[in-house]
C-alpha positions in Angstrom: -12.0 21.3 -59.7 -15.4 22.6 -58.6 -14.4 22.7 -54.9 -11.8 25.8 -56.5 -14.7 27.3 -58.3 -15.8 30.9 -56.4 -18.6 32.9 -57.5 -17.4 36.6 -58.3 -19.4 38.7 -55.8 -19.9 41.4 -58.3 -21.8 38.8 -60.6 -23.6 37.5 -57.8 -24.7 41.4 -57.2 -25.6 41.8 -60.9 -27.6 38.2 -60.9 -24.9 36.9 -63.7 -25.1 33.5 -64.9 -23.2 31.5 -67.4 -21.3 28.7 -68.5 -17.9 28.6 -70.5 -15.9 26.1 -71.9 -11.9 26.1 -71.2 -9.3 23.7 -72.8 -6.6 23.5 -70.3 -3.4 22.1 -71.7 -1.5 19.7 -69.5 2.0 17.9 -69.5 2.3 14.1 -69.4 2.4 14.4 -65.6 -1.1 16.2 -65.2 0.6 19.3 -64.3 -1.3 22.8 -65.3 0.2 24.3 -68.5 -1.7 27.2 -69.4 -5.7 27.7 -70.7 -7.8 28.9 -73.3 -11.4 29.9 -73.4 -13.0 28.0 -76.0 -16.8 29.1 -75.4 -17.3 32.3 -73.4 -20.1 32.9 -70.6 -21.2 36.2 -72.0 -20.0 37.7 -69.1 -16.0 39.1 -68.5 -16.8 38.8 -65.0 -17.2 35.1 -65.3 -14.7 34.6 -68.1 -11.9 36.1 -65.8 -12.8 33.9 -63.4 -13.2 30.5 -65.2 -9.4 31.3 -66.5 -8.3 31.4 -63.1 -9.7 28.3 -62.2 -7.5 25.6 -63.7 -4.2 27.5 -62.4 -5.6 27.0 -58.8 -6.3 23.3 -59.4 -2.6 23.0 -60.6 -2.4 19.1 -60.9 -4.9 16.9 -62.8 -5.3 13.0 -63.3 -2.3 12.3 -65.7 -3.7 11.9 -69.1 -3.7 9.1 -71.6 -0.8 8.9 -73.7 -0.7 11.5 -76.5 -3.4 14.0 -74.8 -2.4 17.5 -74.2 -5.5 19.1 -73.5 -8.6 18.5 -72.2 -12.2 20.5 -72.5 -13.7 21.4 -69.2 -17.5 22.8 -68.9 -17.7 25.4 -66.1 -21.1 26.3 -64.8 -22.2 29.3 -62.3 -25.9 29.4 -61.6 -27.8 31.2 -58.8 -29.4 29.0 -56.4 
């Protein structure tokens, strides 16, 4: 998933960093269904980017039987 993550240019210019937690809903085959923001980064720029990320990934490993969502941490840190 990290390979699909991008750092919004406006956030870089402003020195904005943060971490979010996403709840990603997937079907039994691992296809992306929807996303909910469980924990905000504190930045609307980074939150919007976080919500776009799972759709870009599109396909996740098939979950164990009965699992319909996974919680994923996403972090933006300037180096």
